[in-house]
C-alpha positions in Angstrom: 10.2 23.4 -68.3 12.7 22.8 -65.5 13.9 19.2 -65.3 15.2 17.8 -61.9 18.8 16.6 -62.2 20.8 14.4 -59.8 19.5 12.0 -57.3 16.3 12.7 -55.3 16.3 13.4 -51.7 14.6 10.0 -51.0 17.3 8.3 -53.0 19.9 10.1 -51.2 18.6 9.0 -47.8 18.2 5.3 -48.9 21.9 5.2 -50.0 23.4 7.2 -47.2 25.0 4.9 -44.4 25.2 5.9 -40.9 28.1 5.2 -38.8 26.9 1.6 -37.9 26.7 0.8 -41.6 22.9 0.8 -41.8 20.8 2.9 -44.0 19.0 5.7 -42.1 15.7 4.6 -43.7 16.4 1.0 -43.9 13.7 -1.3 -42.6 16.4 -3.5 -41.1 17.5 -0.8 -38.6 16.4 -1.6 -35.0 16.7 0.3 -31.8 19.5 -0.9 -29.7 18.9 1.2 -26.6 16.8 -0.2 -23.7 13.1 0.7 -24.1 11.5 -0.6 -20.9 11.3 1.9 -18.0 13.2 0.7 -15.0 10.1 0.8 -12.8 8.8 -2.2 -14.8 11.7 -4.3 -14.0 10.6 -7.7 -12.6 7.0 -6.8 -12.8 6.0 -8.6 -16.1 4.7 -11.8 -14.6 1.1 -12.1 -13.5 -0.6 -14.9 -11.8 -4.0 -14.1 -13.6 -2.5 -14.2 -17.0 -1.2 -17.6 -16.6 -3.9 -19.3 -14.7 -6.9 -17.8 -16.6 -5.3 -19.3 -19.7 -4.9 -22.6 -18.0 -8.6 -22.6 -16.7 -9.9 -21.7 -20.2 -8.0 -24.5 -21.8 -8.3 -27.3 -19.3 -11.1 -26.6 -16.6 -14.4 -28.2 -16.5 -15.1 -26.3 -13.3 -13.4 -22.8 -12.7 -13.2 -21.9 -8.9 -10.0 -19.8 -9.6 -10.9 -16.3 -10.6 -12.9 -14.3 -8.2 -16.1 -13.4 -10.0 -19.6 -14.9 -9.7 -21.1 -16.9 -12.3 -24.6 -16.0 -11.2 -26.4 -12.9 -12.3 -26.3 -9.4 -10.9 -29.5 -8.4 -9.1 -32.5 -7.5 -11.5 -32.8 -4.1 -10.0 -29.3 -3.3 -11.2 -29.4 -4.6 -14.6 -32.8 -3.1 -15.1 -31.2 0.4 -14.1 -28.3 -0.2 -16.6 -30.7 -1.1 -19.4 -32.9 2.0 -18.5 -29.9 4.3 -18.5 -28.6 2.8 -21.8 -31.8 2.9 -23.7 -33.6 5.8 -22.0 -34.4 9.3 -23.2 -31.5 11.0 -21.4 -29.0 11.0 -24.3 -26.3 12.7 -22.2 -25.7 9.4 -20.3 -23.9 8.5 -23.4 -21.5 11.4 -23.0 -18.8 12.4 -20.5 -20.0 13.1 -17.1 -18.0 14.7 -14.3 -14.5 13.5 -14.3 -14.2 12.6 -10.6 -17.6 11.0 -10.5 -21.1 11.1 -11.9 -22.9 13.7 -9.8 -25.8 11.2 -8.7 -23.4 8.7 -7.9 -20.9 10.6 -5.7 -24.0 12.1 -4.0 -25.5 8.9 -2.9 -22.1 7.5 -1.9 -21.5 10.5 0.3 -24.9 9.9 1.9 -24.4 6.2 2.4 -20.8 6.2 3.7 -21.5 9.3 5.6 -24.2 7.3 7.5 -21.7 4.4 8.1 -19.0 6.6 9.3 -21.2 9.0 11.3 -19.9 12.0 9.6 -21.1 14.6 6.9 -19.3 13.9 3.6 -19.0 16.2 0.7 -19.8 14.4 -2.5 -17.4 16.7 -4.6 -14.5 16.4 -2.2 -14.6 13.4 -0.2 -15.6 10.8 -2.9 -14.1 10.0 -6.1 -15.3 7.3 -8.7 -12.5 5.2 -10.4 -12.3 2.4 -13.0 -13.0 -0.4 -10.3 -11.0 -0.7 -7.1 -7.9 -1.6 -9.0 -7.5 2.0 -10.4 -8.4 3.5 -7.0 -5.4 1.5 -5.5 -3.1 2.7 -8.5 -4.1 6.4 -7.8 -3.3 5.9 -4.0 0.2 4.5 -4.6 0.9 7.1 -7.3 -0.4 9.9 -5.3 1.4 9.3 -2.0 4.4 7.0 -2.4 7.8 8.5 -3.4 11.2 7.0 -4.1 12.4 5.5 -1.0 9.2 5.4 0.9 8.3 2.1 2.6 4.8 0.7 2.4 3.7 -2.1 4.9 1.9 -5.0 3.2 0.0 -7.6 5.3 0.5 -11.1 4.0 -1.3 -12.9 2.2 -2.1 -9.9 0.1 -3.9 -9.2 -3.2 -1.1 -9.5 -5.7 -1.3 -6.1 -7.3 -0.1 -4.3 -4.1 3.4 -5.2 -4.4 4.0 -4.2 -8.1 2.0 -1.0 -7.6 4.2 0.0 -4.7 7.3 -0.6 -6.7 6.1 1.2 -9.8 5.6 4.2 -7.6 9.3 4.1 -6.5 8.5 2.6 -3.0 9.6 -0.4 -1.2 7.2 -3.0 0.1 7.7 -4.2 3.7 5.9 -7.4 4.5 4.4 -8.7 7.7 2.6 -12.1 7.8 -0.6 -13.1 9.4 0.3 -16.4 11.2 -2.0 -19.4 11.8 -2.6 -20.8 15.2 -4.2 -24.3 15.0 -7.4 -24.4 17.2 -7.1 -26.6 20.2 -10.5 -28.2 20.1 -9.7 -30.1 16.7 -12.2 -28.0 14.6 -11.6 -26.8 11.3 -9.3 -23.7 11.1 -10.9 -20.3 10.8 -9.6 -17.2 9.1 -9.7 -15.7 12.5 -7.0 -18.1 13.5 -4.5 -16.2 11.2 -3.2 -13.3 13.3 -0.6 -10.7 13.3 2.0 -10.7 15.8 1.8 -7.2 17.6 5.6 -6.8 18.3 6.4 -8.0 14.7 3.9 -5.5 13.2 5.2 -2.6 15.3 8.9 -3.6 14.2 7.9 -2.9 10.6 7.1 0.9 11.3 10.1 3.3 10.9 10.7 6.9 9.9 10.6 5.7 6.3 7.1 4.2 6.5 4.7 6.1 4.4 1.6 3.9 4.5 0.1 0.5 5.5 -2.4 -1.4 3.1 -5.2 -2.9 4.9 -7.5 -5.4 3.2 -10.4 -6.4 5.4 -12.2 -8.6 4.6 -9.0 -10.1 3.3 -8.5 -11.7 -0.2 -7.5 -14.5 -0.3 -7.9 -15.7 3.3 -11.4 -14.2 4.2 -10.1 -12.8 7.4 -12.2 -10.1 8.9 -10.0 -8.0 11.2 -11.4 -7.5 14.6 -11.8 -4.2 16.4 -8.6 -5.1 18.6 -6.6 -5.8 15.6 -7.7 -2.6 13.8 -7.0 -0.6 17.0 -3.6 -1.9 17.1 -2.9 -0.9 13.5 -4.6 2.6 14.1 -2.4 3.2 17.1 0.8 2.4 15.1 -0.4 4.6 12.1 -1.1 7.6 14.5 2.1 7.0 16.4 4.2 7.1 13.3 2.1 9.5 11.1 1.5 6.9 8.6 -1.4 6.7 6.0 -3.7 3.7 5.6 -4.9 2.5 2.2 -8.1 0.5 3.3 -9.2 -1.9 0.5 -12.6 -2.8 1.7 -14.2 -4.2 -1.5 -15.6 -7.1 0.4 -17.2 -4.9 3.0 -20.8 -6.5 2.7 -19.6 -10.1 2.5 -19.2 -11.1 6.1 -20.6 -14.2 7.7 -21.6 -15.9 11.0 -22.5 -12.5 12.6 -19.1 -10.9 12.0 -19.0 -7.2 11.8 -16.9 -5.3 9.2 -15.3 -2.4 11.1 -14.1 0.6 8.9 -10.7 1.6 10.2 -11.4 5.2 9.2 -14.2 5.3 12.0 -11.5 4.8 14.6 -10.0 7.6 16.6 -7.3 9.5 14.6 -7.8 7.6 11.5 -10.2 9.5 9.3 -7.5 12.0 8.5 -5.0 9.6 7.3 -7.2 7.0 5.6 -8.4 6.5 2.0 -11.2 3.9 1.8 -11.5 2.0 -1.4 -14.8 0.3 -2.5 -16.1 -1.7 -5.6 -19.4 -2.0 -7.2 -18.3 -5.2 -8.8 -18.0 -6.9 -5.4 -20.9 -5.0 -3.8 -23.4 -5.7 -6.6 -22.0 -8.9 -8.2 -21.1 -7.1 -11.4 -17.3 -7.2 -11.7 -17.3 -6.5 -15.4 -18.6 -2.9 -15.0 -15.5 -1.7 -13.4 -17.0 0.9 -11.1 -14.9 1.6 -7.9 -14.6 4.7 -5.5 -12.5 6.2 -2.9 -13.5 8.0 0.3 -11.4 10.2 2.3 -10.6 13.6 3.6 -10.1 16.2 1.0 -6.5 16.9 2.1 -5.7 13.3 0.7 -8.5 13.1 -2.0 -7.1 16.1 -3.8 -3.9 14.3 -4.5 -5.9 11.1 -5.7 -7.8 13.4 -8.0 -4.6 14.7 -9.5 -3.4 11.3 -10.6 -6.8 10.3 -11.8 -7.2 13.4 -14.0 -4.0 12.8 -15.5 -4.3 9.0 -16.3 -7.9 7.6 -16.7 -9.6 10.9 -16.2 -13.1 9.4 -16.7 -15.2 6.4 -16.0 -18.2 5.0 -18.0 -21.2 7.3 -17.4 -23.9 4.7 -17.9 -22.4 2.3 -15.4 -22.1 5.1 -12.9 -25.7 6.0 -13.5 -26.9 2.3 -12.8 -24.9 2.0 -9.7 -26.1 5.3 -8.3 -29.7 3.9 -8.7 -28.5 0.7 -7.0 -27.0 2.6 -4.0 -30.3 4.8 -3.8 -32.3 1.5 -3.5 -29.9 0.1 -0.9 -29.9 3.4 1.1 -33.7 3.3 1.4 -33.7 -0.5 2.4 -30.6 -0.1 4.7 -30.6 -2.9 7.2 -33.9 -4.4 6.1 -34.5 -7.9 4.9 -35.2 -7.0 1.3 -31.8 -5.1 1.1 -29.4 -6.8 -1.4 -26.6 -6.0 1.2 -28.4 -8.3 3.6 -29.5 -11.0 1.2 -26.2 -11.5 -0.6 -24.0 -12.4 2.3 -26.8 -15.0 3.4 -26.7 -16.6 0.0 -23.0 -16.7 -0.1 -22.5 -18.2 3.5 -24.6 -21.2 2.3 -22.3 -21.6 -0.8 -19.3 -21.2 1.5 -20.7 -24.1 3.7 -21.4 -26.2 0.7 -17.8 -25.9 -0.6 -16.3 -26.4 2.8 -18.3 -29.6 3.3 -17.1 -30.9 -0.3 -13.4 -30.1 0.5 -13.5 -31.4 3.9 -15.0 -34.7 2.9 -12.2 -35.6 0.5 -9.4 -34.6 2.9 -8.5 -30.9 1.6 -8.8 -29.1 4.9 -10.7 -25.7 4.4 -10.0 -22.7 6.4 -13.5 -21.3 7.1 -13.5 -17.7 6.0 -15.3 -15.0 7.9 -15.8 -12.9 4.8 -15.2 -12.5 1.0 -16.2 -15.2 -1.4 -12.9 -17.1 -1.2 -11.6 -19.8 1.0 -8.3 -21.5 1.3 -7.8 -25.1 1.7 -4.7 -27.2 2.8 -3.7 -29.8 0.2 -1.0 -31.5 2.3 -2.9 -35.0 2.2 -2.8 -34.8 -1.6 0.9 -34.7 -2.0 1.1 -38.4 -3.1 -0.6 -37.2 -6.4 1.9 -34.7 -7.2 5.2 -35.5 -5.4 7.6 -32.5 -4.4 10.3 -31.7 -6.9 13.3 -30.1 -5.1 14.8 -29.2 -8.5 11.6 -27.1 -9.5 11.8 -23.2 -9.2 8.1 -23.0 -8.8 6.2 -23.2 -5.4 4.7 -26.6 -4.8 1.1 -25.2 -4.8 1.8 -23.7 -8.4 2.7 -27.0 -9.7 -0.2 -28.7 -7.8 -2.7 -26.3 -9.2 -1.5 -26.6 -12.7 -1.6 -30.5 -12.5 -5.1 -30.4 -10.9 -6.7 -28.2 -13.7 -4.9 -30.2 -16.3 -5.7 -33.7 -14.9 -9.0 -33.2 -13.0 -10.4 -30.2 -14.6 -10.7 -28.3 -11.5 -9.1 -24.6 -11.5 -8.1 -22.9 -8.3 -5.3 -20.4 -7.4 -2.1 -21.3 -5.6 -2.0 -19.3 -2.1 1.8 -18.7 -2.5 0.9 -16.2 -5.3 -0.4 -13.9 -2.5 3.0 -13.9 -0.8 6.3 -12.0 -1.4 9.2 -13.9 -3.1 10.8 -14.4 0.4 7.8 -16.1 2.0 6.3 -18.1 -0.9 7.6 -21.4 0.1 6.3 -21.0 3.7 2.8 -21.2 2.5 2.9 -23.4 -0.4 0.5 -26.1 0.7 -2.7 -24.2 0.0 -5.1 -23.3 -2.7 -7.7 -20.5 -3.0 -11.1 -21.5 -4.2 -13.9 -19.0 -5.1 -17.5 -20.0 -4.0 -19.4 -17.2 -5.5 -20.8 -19.7 -8.0 -24.2 -21.3 -9.0 -25.2 -24.2 -7.0 -24.7 -26.4 -10.1 -21.1 -25.2 -10.4 -20.3 -26.1 -6.7 -22.1 -29.5 -7.3 -19.8 -30.1 -10.3 -16.8 -29.3 -8.3 -17.9 -31.6 -5.6 -18.4 -34.5 -8.2 -14.9 -34.0 -9.3 -13.6 -34.1 -5.8 -15.5 -37.2 -4.9 -14.4 -39.1 -8.1 -10.8 -38.1 -7.2 -11.1 -39.4 -3.6 -12.5 -42.8 -5.0 -9.6 -42.9 -7.4 -7.3 -42.5 -4.5 -9.0 -45.2 -2.4 -8.9 -47.8 -5.4 -5.4 -47.1 -6.4 
């Protein structure tokens, strides 16, 4: 029998010291080299992480985050339950990576009808994990180091970090408010681009412009004239357009949502982005899509197949059935796409009245389920602090949720760092809520008003 002599290999390694004096196998050894990728530098902060936590801790009424607290339509939830519990066991397995065939087929039919062109479901449509992933795929597919991407302010906050993560440089241009002359409440239509300023942002380095109409947070629905200006500049400078249209069905007061891809010269350079979460009031399902020419979509597919690869089959099946229903009812009174904006317009008007009654001046949105309100008359409650690094509306929103139990989102969160303090007297509220929720918010505001009067 051979007997092992001398120290074992594990003992040798434990005893051996490296050049820094630490054992190679010591639990005390830590990496000293930087681990974070440079493209993440400065992108760690997120408005939703902070304010969702605040709302969960303090709020009695949450009008901050953008999701409905009323149920999704019954026909959609029934389709989901049927897909989940039905006899087609393959709905529990992978489906086609770029989109469940029944869903891409009906999306091609539906958007082909809207755009007035034949769409190939296999090449012109791709399903994503919500519109968020669709946006990420676009930036990763088309933006290179040194490319510039024009972003219209105020903007949904993920645009800027996604541009930077792709190596691009965001270039900002602001919608500027023009007070109405008749003394009426301001509308989101009163916030407009300066044509000369917009034109000055285009250069040989410009790769794309991000268009969000209807716009979150403002609720602006871009007019045909405004879209034609953007389209003209895109064609002139050979620039792509990422068109975020997740609120396409949520337009009010007879306004029309115009798809920029339908304008002359724009189909070949536009990727349209949509969301079942906003379309069918089911944000937790995370089903989105992109629509565009194959010459662009092939690159979006490349990013998708090398990142997320696949979306939940059952949710896609349910959404496909929802769209099949809406296609058959298109433009008719029973269509959910007709009924939902009518319901939300009433809720918008309810919240507008509640805010206006207490002196928070609302900007009446033409679309989405958000509205922005001016809090200037409430500055006595939260005096300005010149020493604070935070924009005023951040501090006001935090104070309001902690002291009044009402959650909202500061508007400056939707602006670039250079412009935050130019628009820090506004809050964004979500009105896609049950009537009881909006009534509770109104009660908080009325009580607040009475406290101000008596103090």
